[in-house]
C-alpha positions as CSV (number, residue, x, y, z in Angstrom):
1,M,-13.6,-9.1,-14.1
2,E,-13.1,-5.5,-13.1
3,I,-13.6,-6.3,-9.4
4,F,-10.6,-8.7,-9.6
5,G,-8.4,-6.0,-11.1
6,F,-9.7,-3.6,-8.5
7,Y,-8.6,-5.9,-5.7
8,I,-5.1,-6.3,-7.3
9,W,-4.9,-2.5,-7.5
10,I,-5.8,-2.1,-3.8
11,F,-3.2,-4.7,-2.9
12,L,-0.5,-3.0,-5.0
13,V,-1.3,0.4,-3.7
14,G,-1.3,-0.9,-0.1
15,S,2.1,-2.5,-0.5
16,V,3.6,0.7,-2.0
17,L,2.1,2.8,0.8
18,K,3.5,0.4,3.4
19,A,7.0,0.4,1.8
20,N,6.9,4.2,1.5
21,T,5.7,4.7,5.1
22,K,8.2,2.4,6.7
23,P,11.4,4.5,6.0
24,K,9.5,7.8,6.1
25,G,7.6,7.3,9.4
26,G,10.6,5.7,11.2
27,C,9.2,4.8,14.6
28,G,5.6,4.2,13.3
29,A,5.0,8.0,13.1
30,N,1.8,8.8,11.2
């Protein structure tokens, strides 16, 4: 079930990126 773990990893990485981009970007800056 490596694919399942891969999806979980993508989900976790996406959440971390979102959380890190929010305070850094401010007004949705790239």
